[in-house]
N, C-alpha and C positions, 0 to 999 in steps of 0.2 A: 379590632376592635379602632372607631374612629371618636373625634371628638367635636368634629367642627360640625354645624349643622349645617343642614342641603338649603340649595338655593335654586332657582329658577333652571330647568335642565341647560338652558342659552348657556350656564355658566355668568350671567347677569344676574344682581339683588332684583328683588321685587319694587316695584314702587313705594311701599312702605318700609321697606329695608333703606332704599337711598333717600328716602326723605327724612328718616332717622337719621343718618350716618351724615347730610348735609346740615340739619340745627346741630348735631352736635360738632360739627367743623365750625358750624359759626359763631359758638362760643357759649356760656353761661352752663346752669345744672342742666342736666336729663334726664329721665326715665324712659325708660322702652319696655313694654310688658312683651309679653308671647305667649303665644300657648308651645307646649312642647313640638319641636322640630319645625318652629317656624323661623329659625334663623337668627336668634340672640346673639348666639355666639359667633357667628359670621359675620354680623354687623356690627358687634364689638370689637371683633379683630380687624374690621375694614375700618372702623373709626380710628383705631387706636394707631393702625400702620400709618394711614393717612397723616396726624397728628407725628408720628416720626419721623416723616418724609417732607414736611414742611418747617419742623421745627430748625432753630438755630443753635448755634453750639451750647446755648448757654440754658436754654428749654430740657426740662426732664419730664420723661410723661411714663407713667405706670400702668401696668394691668394687674388687678388684683382678684384672685378668687378666693373660696373658703378653704379648699383643701390641698395638703401638697403633690398629691396624686394630680391632681388637676393642673397646677404649676406646672408641671413636669410636662405635661404633653403640651401644653396651649407655648410654652417657652422656644418649643422645637418650632412647632407651628407658626410663633413668630418670626424667630431665625429664620425658616423658608420662605415667609413672604417678605421680609425686608432685605434677605439677601446680602449683610454685611454685617459684622459685628460690632460689638456696644461695648463699654468698659464697665455696665451693672447691669447687674439680673433687671429683666425688664417686666418681668411676670412673678409676682412674687403672693404671698398670702398676707393676711394680715398682721397674723405672728411674727412671720420673719421679716416683714417692713419695720414692725418693731424694732425686733433683736439690731438691726441694722442701725435703726435710727440710736438705739441707746450703746452699739458699740465705736459707733463717729463718735457721739459725745465722750464717751471713755477715751477714746484715743486721743483727742482734741485736749482732753482734760489730763492729759498723761497718766492715767490710769491703766491696769490690765482689761483685759478684754471680759468684759460682760458672759457668763455662762448660764446655759437654762438646765436649769431643775426636770430630769423627767417625769412621767408619770412612776415609773419603779421606784425612784428614791423619795418623790413627797408623800408615797404610801408607807416608804421604811420609816422617814421621821414620824409620820404620824403615829403609827404603830409602837414606835420607841416611848412619844410623848405618852401616849396611852398606857403603855406598860409601866413610863414612870409614875403616874401617877395613881397606880392602881398600888402602888409599891411607897407612897407618900411622898414623893419626888418630883418637883417641879411645882408649876400654878396649883394651886387649889381651886379645883373649879368644882362649882355646884352644879352637877348634873339632875335631872327630874329624876323621881323615883321610877320610870317606864324607862329609863336609859341605864341600866345596873350594870355594874361592872362585869358578868358575864358577857354582857351583849356587847359593852364596848370592847372587848379582848376580840372579837368577832373579824373575821375581814369585810363580809356584808356591812357590818356598821362602817368600816371606814372607806366602802365604797358609796354607802351612803354620803359620809362626812365630806369625803374627796366632792362629790356631786353638789353641797350644801355650798362649800367653799368656792366652788367653780359660780355657780350662780350668783353667790354675795360679792366676787369681783365685777362679775357681768354686771350687775347693778351701781358697780361702783364703790362698794362698802369693803371700807377695813373691817380691822377687828372690832374697835370700838363700837363702827356704825352699825355692824352687824347684830352686836349687843342689843346698840339702843333699839335698835330692830325689833329684837325678843320684848325688849319692854314694851316699845310703844304698841306690838302688835298681841302680847300675852303669849308669849312661846317662848319657854325658860331655854328648852333645848336651843334656841339661838342665842339667849345670852352665854349659854356654856360653852357654844361652838367658836362664838364671838371671844371668849376670852381665851380657848385652844387657838383660834386663828392670831389672836396676839403674839401669844407664845412661841405659835411657828416661826412668823415673821422676823421674832428675835433670836430664835435657835438657826434659821437660816441665814440671817446676816452676822453670823459670827464668822462665817467662814470669808467676808471682806474683811479682816483685821490685818492681815500679813499683806505684805506690800507687792508680792506675786501674786495675789489672787484678787480677781475683779468682783462687781456685786453678782448675786445670784438670785436669777427670777424662774418664776414659774410660770407654765402655762396661762393659769388664770389670770394673771397679773401683769404680764409684761406689755399688752397693749396700753392699758393705763399709764403704766410707767412712761411708754413712749408719750404718749399723749402729755404727761407733766415736763415731759423733756423737752418737746417742741415748743410748751407753754413758756418756759422758764428757759429758753436756752441763749437769751443775750444776757440775762444776770448770771447763768452758772458758767455759759463759755463764752465769755466779754472778746468780742473783737474777730468772732466769726461767723461767717453768713449761717444762717437759718436754714436745714435743708426745706427746698422749696418743689414744689412741682406744677406743671403750666395745667397737665391732664390728669386726671387717675379714674382709668375705667373698670367698674367692677363687674363681673359676671357671677352671676347665681346669687344676687344680692337676698334673695331671697332667704337665704342661709345665714347671713349676715349676723351681729351678735350685737347688742348694745354698745360693748367697750368699741367695736369697730366703727359704729355712727359716731363716737365720742372723736375717736382717730380722726375719722373723716372731717368730721367737722374742724377740729384744730387745722387740718392744712387747709378747708375751705375759706376758712379765717384768713389764713396768708393770700388768697388768691386763686386758691386751685378750683378748677373747673371741674366738676364730677358728671361721670356718666353712668348712671345705674341701669345693670340688665337683670330680669328676672321674672318669675312666675312663680306668686304665694303657691298656685294649687299645687306645688312639687317641690315643696321646704323639706327636706328630711333630715335636717341640723337640729332640729329642735331639743334631742339630748345632749346638745351642745352649747345650748343657749342662742340658736338660730331664731332667728324673728322675723316672721315673713308679713309682718304690719308696716316694717321699717320702709317697704315698698313705695305704701302711701305714704307713709309721714313726709318720706323727702319730698313728697307734692307740694304740700302744706307750707303756708309760710313763714318765715322765721319767727320768732317771737320777738317784740318789741319790750322796750324798756330796759330797766338796770336794775342791779340786784336788790332795790328796793320792789320791784313789782314782781317777787316770788321767785320761786326756782321754775328753769326751764327744761325741756326735753331736748335731747342731741337729736339728729340727722330731719331737721325742718329746713327745707331750703327752697322752698319755691318752685321746685323742678319743673321743668316742661313736659308732660306726657305725650308718650307715643305708643301706639300699638301697631305690631306687626301682624297682619291680615290674613297670609296664607303660611297652611302647613304646607313643607315640602316634603319630611320624611318618609309619610307614609299617606297612603291613602285610604279611601273614605272608611273600610271596615274598622281600622286601628283608628281613626280619627273618632268616628262614632261611638266606641266603645270609654274611651276616653272622656270625651264629652259628657258620656253618662256618668261616669265615676265624680266628675268634680264637678258635677250638677249638686252634689252635697256639701260642696264645700262652701263657708261664706268666700264673697267675693271680694274681699278686702275695697271695695268701694271703686273696683272697674271691673266692667262686664264682658269689653267689648274681645279682651281677646279671646275668650271662649265662644265666639261666634266667627272666630278664624275657621275656614273650609280650607279642605286638603285639597292637595292638586299633585300629590306625588308620580311624577315620570308624567304629569299629565292624563294620567287612566285614573277613573273613579274604581278599577276593580282591583286596583294595586293592593296588595294586603293583605292578610286573612287573619279572621279570631276563631281559635277555637279553644275548646276548653275539653277535658276528659277526666272521667273517675275512676279509682284503679281499687283493687282490693287491698292493698297493704301497703306502706312504704316501702317494702323491696320491689311489691311489683311498678309502684311510683317510680322509681329508678330506674327500671328495665325500662319501662315504656319511653322515657326521657332520655335513655341512652339510645333504643331504636329509632325515635325520632329525629335524634342528631345524624347518627349515620344512616338514614334513609335522607335526608337532606343533602350529606355531602355527597352519596354515590349515584342517587338519583338526581337531583339536581344542581350538583354540582357547587353547593355552597362549600370555601372555605372554612376549616374549623374556625379559625382565628373570628370569621365574621357570625359566630355564634357564642350565646352566653346562656347561662342558667342562674337566673336570680333567685333568691330565697330573703325571707324577712330577715334574719340574725345571722351574725357569727354563729353560732351553737348551731344553724342546719347544716351549715357549710359542708362540716366534716363527713355527714354520712351522707351526701350527694357525692361529696370528692370520691370516697371509698370505692360507693357504687357504679358514680360512671369511669372509675381506673379499672375494677374489675372487668367490666366490660368493654376495654379497651379504648376508651375514649381517651386523645390527648388532650390533656389540660395542661391551662398556666400556671406559674406558680402561685403559691398562697400565700398569703402574710401569714406569721407565727402566731399560734394560738396559744401559746404556755410561755410561762417563764423562762427565760435564759438558761437558766441553773436545769432547767427539764429536758431541754432538745438533748436526743439522744445523742446527737455527737458532741455535745458538750458538757454534759455528765461524766463521761469519762474521764475526760481531761482535766475537771475539776476535783473528782476523786484523784486522781492522780496527782492532783499538786497538793491536797492534802495530806498522803502519803510522804509528798516529800516533805512537807514543814513540819509534820512530826514524826518524819526521820522513822515512821512504823508501818507496817500494812496489818489491819486490822482482818478478822478474817472475813468480815462481810464486805471489805473496802476489796480484799483479793479476790473474792467471786465476784464482784461486781465487774471489776475491771478484764479477769477473763472470757466473761460473757459477753464484754462487750465488744466493739471494733477492735481495739486496743490487743484483745488478747483472741477473737478469733473462734471461740469454742462457743459450741451449743450445749445444752445439758447433756444428751448423750455423753459426748466425748469429756464433760468436764465430770460424770460419774467414773468414768472410765479412768480420768486424772485422779480421783480420788480414792480408789481402790488401788494403782498405782502407787500410790506415796503408801497406803496404809500398808500394804505388802514390804515395801522396802523396810518401813519402819520395824512393823514386825521381825524381819530378816537381820535388823541390826539390834533387836531385844528392846525395842524402844515402845511405848505406849501412846505417846501423841493422838490426839483427836485429828481426824482429815481437815476441820476448819483450819488449826494450827499449822499442820502442813501443808495446805495451800497458801498460805502469807508465808510462810519459812522459804518456801518455791520458788517466790519473788524477790526473796531480799540475801537467799543464803546458797552461796554455789556450789556449796556440796548436798545441800536437799536435791537442788538442780539435776546434778550430775548423778545422782544416783537413782535417776529416773530411765525407763528403757526410753531409744532416743525418737519413738514414735508419740511420746507424750510430751516430749521437752520442747516442742516448738509453740504452742501458746504461752506459757511461764517465762519463757527465754525472752519473746516480745516483750511481756507487760515488765521483765527485770531489766531489759535494755531501757524502755522508754523511762523508769523510775530512776534508773542511774542517771541518765541524761539531764532529767530534770534537779537530780544533787548534785552534780558537777555545774550545772546552771543557775543553780542559789549558792554554790560556795562562790562563785568566780566575784571577783573585785566590781561594785556598780551595779549588783542585781538588782532586776526588779519583776514584779508579775509577770512585765512584758517579754523578760528575757528568759523566765522559766517558762512560761506558756510556751512560748517558741520553741524552746528546746523539747519540750513532751511531744510538740503536736511534729516536728521536724522529726524525731524517732522516731515515732509512730509509723511513718512512711506512708500515711493513706490516701495523702493529695494527689498524687497520680493517678491512684487506684479509683477514689470518689472520680476526678475529674474525666478519667474514659468512660466511666460509667455513664455519667451526666449526659454523656455526647449519644449514648445509644437509643436513646428513646425508652416510652413504657416506663411503670411502675417504678421499677429498680432507677433508672433515672431521674425521677421525682423524686425519689427518697435520697440519691445522690446529691442532687442540686440542692433542696434543704438542707442538706447535712452540711454541704459547702458554706452557704449562706449563715447558717447557725454560728460555726469557727468563725468566720469573719465579723460576725455580732461579736462574738465573744473578744476576740481582738479589739475590735473598737471601742467596746465596754473597759476592758483593760487600759486602753489610752487615754479615753477617756475619765478612766478614775483618777490616773497617775497626774493629770493634767488638773484636775479639780481639788485634788483631795491632798492636803499636807501633811507630809511626811508618809506618804503610802506605803503598804506594807503587803506583800503575797496574802497572809494572811489576813489584812485586812477588805481586800477584796472578796476572799471567799465569803468571809460574812455579809458584806455588801453584797454578793450577787444571791447569797442564801435567805435575805433578808428580804426579798423581791419575789411577791405574790403574783404578778399577771405578768404579760409581756410588755417589753418595753416597746416604747414609740421610737422608730430609728428611722432616719433619712437616707439610710444606704438602698440602692435602687435595689432589686431583686430580678434574677437573671429569669431568662421569657426562653420557652419552647418551642419558640416557632410560631407555624402556623398549630393552634390550641384552643381550646373551648376555658373561656371564661368563666369561674361561678363568682357570684357575686353577691352584696346586698344592695338596697335600694341606694343608701349612701356611696358606697364604693363605684355604683353603677352611674351617679351623677354626672351628668354631661357626655357620656359616652354613647354611642349607639351600636347596634347589630342590625342583619340581615333578619339573622333566627332567635328569638328571645325567649325561654321557656321559664315563666313565673309560677313556682313547684311551691306545695305545704301551704296551700289555702286552705287553711282549716279552720273551724270554729274553735275559738279560743285561743288561737295559734296568728291567724291571718284576719281579722282585727284581734289583737290580745289588748282588753280593755282592764286588765288589771291597772289600778292608781300605783303609779309608782312613786318611791319615798314617803311611803305614809310614816316614818318614825322622825323623821326629821323633819320633812317639810319643805326640800330644797324647790318643790314644785311652787309650794303658794308661795315662796319666797319670790321666784322666777314670777309667776302669775300677778303678784302685787307690785313688780317691778315694772312689768309689761303694762298694767292696767293704770300704773301712774305715769309711764310714759305715752299712752292713748289718752290718758286724762289732760295732760301739760300740753301735749301737742295740738290736739282736738280745740282747747280753750272752755269744753261743755261735757265733756266726758263720755261722748260718744263712743262708742267700743268700734273701731277700724277694724278689728277683727271679725265683724257680723254677728256677736255676741259670744263669741270664743274667749276673751281677754274682757275682763268685766271693770266698769265704769267705776268701782267703790276704791279706788285705790287709796282715797284721803279721807275714806268715810267709813273708815275703821277696817275695812280686808278680814284680815284672819282673826283680829282683834276681836269681831263681830262673835266668833265663835266662843271667846273665852268671857266675854261682856266685857269688854275695853274699848273705849274709845278711840279717835285716833289720836287724843292729844298724849297720851302714855299713860294716864291716871287711872283710875276706876272710873267707869263709866256706869250709867245704870244698868241695873242688872235686869236681864228680858224674863220674860217667863218663860217655864221649860218647853210648854209647846212651843212657843217663838223660836225660843233657842233648837231645839229638835227641827223646826224647818229649815231656819238659818242653814244648819249642818246639813242637811239633806239639798238645800240647794248649791252649798260647796260642791256636795257628792256628786251633784248631776250635774255640774257645771268643769267638776274635772273629768270626770267620763267623757265627756262631750268634747274635752280638749283633746285627751287623749286617743279617741274616734279619728279626731279630724287628723291628729299628728300620722295614725296608722294607715287613714285612707290617702294619704299625701304619699305617704312611701309606697304604697298601691301604684296609686298613679303612676309615680315617679318610674318602678319598674314595667308597668305593661306600655308606657310609651317611650321606651328605648328601642323600640322594633322599627325595621324599616319596612320589612314585607308581611313577617310571618310570627303571629305571638299565638303560642300554647299554653294555657291556664291549667293545672292539674292539681287535683287533689284525694283525699282519701275517702270510704267510705266503708265501714266497718262497725262492729259493736263499740268502740271507742270512740272512732273519729269522723265528721261529717262536712262537708264543705261548708265553708263561710258565707257569709250575704254577701262578701265581694266576689268570689266565686260564683253566686248564685246571679247578679248583677250581669254578668259576661255570659251567662248557660243561658243559649236561644228560648229552650221552653222551661226555664227554672230545674233547679237541683232535682225536683219529684221526675223529670223526664228524662233524666239523667241515665244512662246504662253503664253500669258498672264495665270498663274495658280489659277483657282478656289482653295480654301481651303476648305478639306475636314471636317466632322465633327470631332471634338477634340478627342481624344482616351482615355476620359475619361467618369466615369458616366453620368455626366450631359449628353455629347454629343450623347453617346449612347441612352438616355431618348429621345432625342430630336427625331434620327433618328425613333425610333418605337412610337411615337407618331404620326410622318408624315405619317409612313407607315399605321396607321389605322384610319389617317382622312378622308380621300375618305370614308368610311364605314359609319363613324357617321355624313358626310355630309350630307347625306341620297340623293346624286348621284346617276347618272347607274355607276357602275363601274364594270370591267373586272374580270372574275374567278379568271385568277393569281395573281390581286389587294386584294381578299377575301382570299387567301389562305397565301397571304403574312401577310396581316391584322391579321388573325387570328395564324399566328406562332409568329408575333410582340405583339398581346395581350396577350400573355400565357408567353412571357419573360416578358413582365409589369407587368404582375400578380406576377413572381415569383422576381422581383425588389422590388414590393410594399411590399412585405409580409417581406422582409427585410429594409425596411424603408429608402429607396431610395428616394431623395428629386424628384418630381415631375410624379415618376413612377404610384401614384395614381390615376386613373381619378376622384377621389371624390375630388383630390384638382385643378384640370383644369378650369378656369373659365365658360367655357362654359356649363360645364357639373353642375356647381355646383347649389346646392339650397340653397335659401333663408334661412338666419338661424331663421328667421323671417317675418312673411307676417301681422303679426299684425301692425295698423297705432300708429303712434307717440303717439297721443294722443286718449284715449277712448272716445266712442261716449258721447256727451254733457259736456266733459272737458271743460274747459275755455282754448283757445289759449293765449297765450301770443304773440302778435304781435306788432313790432316795426316802425315808419314809413319808417326806413331804410331798415327796414327786407320785408318791402311793395314793395317797389320799384327790391329789387333782388329778389324777388319770383316772382313778375310778367315778369320781363327780363329771367330767367333761375331757374327753381326748383330746378334741382341739383347742379348748381353753390351753390344755398343755403345750401343747404343740406348739402354739402360738405366741404364749407369753415366755416360752424358754426361748422362743426367735426372736426377743426383742421388745412384745408386744406388753410390757407394762410400764408404770409410771415410776415415776421418783417416790422413795418415802416418804408420806405425809409426815403431818405434825406428830400425829398419833404414835406412828410407826418408829418414829425416832424416838418418841418417849418412851415405847416397850422395850427400844433395842437397848435404851442407857438403863431401864429398870433391870434387863438380864445381864447385862453387863456389870453392875453392883452385884447382884445375887450372883453371878460367877465369880467376883474379886472375895467375897466373904461367907461362902454357904453354911457358917455358924454365926453370921456377925448379929448385934444384938439392936435392937430399933436406934438405941441414939447412933449407935456406930454407923448403920445403914444410912440413917439419916444425915449424918456430918457426910458420909460418901456423896448423898445426892447433893448438899448444899456445895459442897466442893466443885461439882462438876454439872450444876445445872445451865452455867455459861455457857457450854457446847452445844443446846439447843437452840440458842439465840429466838428464846421465843417473846423479849422482850418485854415491858412492866405494864400492857395493857391489862385489861378484864380480862382476854382471853388467857395471856402468860399466868394471870395469877390463878385463875380455873384451872390449868393444866398443874401447876406446881402443885395446887391442893389436892388432885387428883393424883399427883405423882406422890405423895408424903401418905394418902392412903393406901397406896399400893405397898409402898414400903412398909408401913407399920402390920401389914395383912402377910408380908413375906416374912417380918421377924416373927411373927407368930408362930408362923409353920414353922419356921428353923428351929425356933426354940422347942416346939414339941416335937421335933426329931432331933435328937442330940447326938447321935452314933456317926460312924463314919461316912464318909460323904464325899464325892468326886465330880468336878463341875467341870461343863465343856468337854465331854469326853469324846474322841472320835474315835469309830468304830470301823470294822469291815466284819461283812460273811460273805460267803460264796456257796451255792443253793442251785447248784449245775449252773442253768445261763445266767442265773440271777447273782450279779455284783452288788451287794446290800451294802452300801455305804452311809454314812453319816456323822450326828453330831448331838449327842444326849446334853441338856442341860444339868440333869442332876441325876446322878444315880447313887443309893441309897444302899450301904451294906444290911442286910440282916441274915440273922442266922439261918432263915430258910433260902437265901439267896440274895441276886440284887431286887432293890425295885427300881424302875424309871420312873423319872418325874420330869415331863414337859411342862416349861412355865408358860402361864398366858396373861398376856394383860388386855385381853380384850373384855368389853364390857358385859356380853354374856355368855352364859356357859351352856354346854352341850347336854342333853338329858342323860341321865343313867342308864338307860338302855341301848341309847349311841353308842355311848362310852362302850359297852361292852366288846362291840365292832368295831370302835374306831382304828381305823390303817395306820395310822402312826403310830399308836400303842404298840399295835399287833404286830408290825414292824421292827420295832423297839424287841419285844418278847423273843423272836424269830431271831434278832441277833445273839441275845445273851443266851438262848438254848445252843448255837451255835458255838458258844466258849470265847462270844467276844468280849467280856467284860470280867476278863484274868480265871476266866473258865468256870464261874459263877453260876447258875442257873438261875431261870427266873422265880421271882416271887410275886411276880404280878407288874402293871404299871396304874400311871394315874396322870390324869392333867389337873393341873395347881393355877384354879384362876384367883388371882389379888387384881383383878379390876372391875368385879362386879360389884353392885351397890349393895351387897348383902353387909348385914352390921355385924354377922356375927364372926367376920374374919372370912380366911383364905377360902374359897367352895374345891373340894376335889371332886374329880370324877374316876372312879378306880377301873380298874380292868381286871377281870380275873386271870390268875395264871393260867397261862395254855394248856398244862399237864393236866389241869382241874378244870376246863371247859368240856360241854361234852361233846363239842367237835373242836380237838384239838388242831386241827390239819388246817381250820379257817385261814391262818392268817399266810400258811405257807401257798396255799391255792392262790390266794390274794395276790402274794407278790408275783409269782411266776403269769398268771393272767396281765399284772401292770405290767411288765418284761415285754409278753408276747405283743399288745397294744400298742406300746414306745419302739418296737422293733418293727411294727407294720408299715406302708406304706401310705394307708390314710389313716384320716383321723375324725370321727364323728363327733357332731355336736349333740352333746345331750340336754335339752332342756330340762329345768329346774330350778330351785330355790335362788339359786346361786348366779342366776343370771341376771338379777337386778343392780348386783355391784360388779358386773363382770367388764372387764377393762379393756376386753377383746368385743365389744357387741356389734360395735360397726363392721368389722370381718366376719360375722357370724352369718350362716346361713340359714340360721334357727330364727335370727331376729328381723324386723322390718327394715332399720336402719341399715343390718349388716346386707340382706338382700339385694340390694341395689348395687354391691360391689360384687357380690360372689353367681349372682344371678342375674344379667342386666337382661336377658332377653326370655323370664320366664322362672329364673330363678331355681338354685340349686336344692336338691331335696336332701335334710337333714340324713337320712340314714343313707346315703352316698358317702358324706364325710367332705375333706377335706385334704389336700395336699399343698 
């Protein structure tokens, strides 16, 4: 990425650039306009370096830009050009300059350095204040009925509230001022927000009451605080010279705010010369108060007269205007596209910049603009990946000279995931979640909470074991649970596996009882927690020392550092994890520095209350030659050889929804902006070309409420007129949103030097937008939906080659040209296979693979262990049994866990009454960890109903009963083994009852030949239950919706059945199937819920795995 604008290929500035540079050097205030790529930044840097090189030791010069990322890039560029060190930062943002001014003032006054309240901290304070109001604490604020308690508890409401307070600060309003505007313009929500702002200011000022803590400022107010400091410097810091600058250059001034204009005015009043560079057509900071109209305002003459002449607007300096006349970044195709787009934007009183001609590399053919319509978002990302790789491989464009730009940060994740999957190297991304939710940070915070509580809750223990600290996956965690339960039962205990997991992390005896292969994960976590406890108990411990002990004991630093250097998706993840851990320690340091009597528990609460990513100054790691993914705002000031602008969908880009309709932050900004224009022009002419109204002092938003500009009730309008006023305001608001969206699109498209590709999706739910259509050669209707070629990587090549040989391998009749193509493809595949390229070796192709063994699972005459549940599964689908018993099963669902609990309660109390069983349920309910939400309450109600039905059945069967009875019986080759839920002893023999907690019961006819019940009866006939014969069997359903109680499905005793040997024959057949060498997939009703569908040749999704070149036949089975 490059940030400096281009110039004449000869290396010399063009005449218009040189004229602006000389004029700035000669003195006075200046505004330099220029189209994208015309050299504004180049000229600004040249003029700035000229001033630095000609300045004496007493002179000070400053270069301002709107964002920190831009400041970091230009700071390096200035240092490179200047070739000497300086004692101060030469490139800053307005907020950074304001902070430096306030820190200097505090130093001279002998006060502690000020601190900046971060966005998450501000959100946390607002959340606490609003929550306090709901509890009757704090200020008594009268919110309008539309802003009820439920609304005020939402994060979305706080987002709008923060935006409103930011806009108020940009307008120069404090709490009382915002409340006064609410009165004046008939906005009760502004009155309430003004009262809240007053309370917020008082609360944040409380931290300044101790001698070791400085003033606290947030981003919304810090610039105006610095303005006040400069204007009152001589009074507040007597005897100390006021900070002064000879020249201030502000690049991208189209994104400056009203507060920035007030800061520059305070500096200009003290003799500072201003040089402002920008293009109102690419303003992208409107969501942060950026005001493109300030560029034109700077050229207007300053207001005359004293305070008696009325209010004046900042930013009027009568600056000289200059226009850069040539675009050097790209050639005519891109320049024409940009000019086409900007024609719909207000001119801001200056049109010459739009007539700039392109002379990129001296050729009118340099650069291209292409559009592509794809069938889905996945296809769009695949197409972009193919395009980037083609540019890299065929045209030699470095990855770092390419970028993908999307409308908003919410779109970045999808693009990044798709490109990463396609193997495109990506630059590091900014964090997109609260620090507490970062995958690398969350386990450290959980460990910290466990150390502080000196206890490990089951949920916390599970998370720690599954985190990088424990290193387990779900499969190994299930194995660990089973091992813990086995050890517990061996010792005669009956604790739940959740409790055993937690104990394994704190109790040496529990850990020692585990087999060696299961100890590693719990032992690592236990060592981390032990290190944290030792650090907490040490003298003068702090959250920093405890966190460091946890991190150091985890031993992840070296592993992640090594992984970060390997490249690929794993390196991306490791980089992000290391950055997140660094951010955690930085947050801990700031918390200790800023919080009196800080404690580790206070830090945990502090991070837990933050709901969005922290704004950090920390530099992010770079992966070297990699593609950048940006939004228009983050791409400002940069340029690349190849730019892809993605996701240009209708209702997405542009997104014409009117923002903040609840609290009206945009309305407040409109009034402030219109007031600025009205005061700056003296006649109310809208410098924004209609986008900003000239009615600021004629009622503004108050017109809608029927109030005039004086704050008192005005004449009421007729209903028709009121509707018309609202419609006009709505139309203006939508026009402003449209123009803001178009500016971001212009910014994105103008970042390219050579190739611009704009993509969109066309399907039943999405279509390209008018922005896309403006660049499509013949309109959207003429655009064909593109198919995505195979990716230009080895995987894509292997796929094409295998497709070429497929006809030959299929045995179908083929043409001679297909034979020749297949022969060439086979030769290339042989070459690739020799270099170990995945998928090139035919020996790895599923349809051509030979079974590793054709031997049966059990040798002839070897007994086959069969369980009653196995018989049922094998009878339904042999392949399902083979795959699920080999690991192809999921963990227990919530319903299964609930059913297991009911089984355990039934086993423990075979004659328990309803109150007794419900008491057991209540005592053990926490084991399921289902929470207190509506789903947890629903499951609790369902469990209680099952217990009641179980109690009713048990009351009706009071005789001798045994539960969880293990049995065994041998029938030739069949070794029948299992466990029965309930054995009821009757005068006629034993009745075997199998408890079911599902919601559906089988039919009575199906129960007559149920394999599971039949197996139980065979075992009884073989004397497995104390020699008692069978008196039948039954399925006991307690989970159905039947109101009459439990539902039973009985099976007749085998000796009374017309075919008494059916169950024995079924067992023999199941054993033969299980002992075989192949297992058949049998489609049936159970396929819909089968957990191994993706590996089944009878299912479409499984045939891709089992039959890549024609598919496996279900009758062939699987091995």
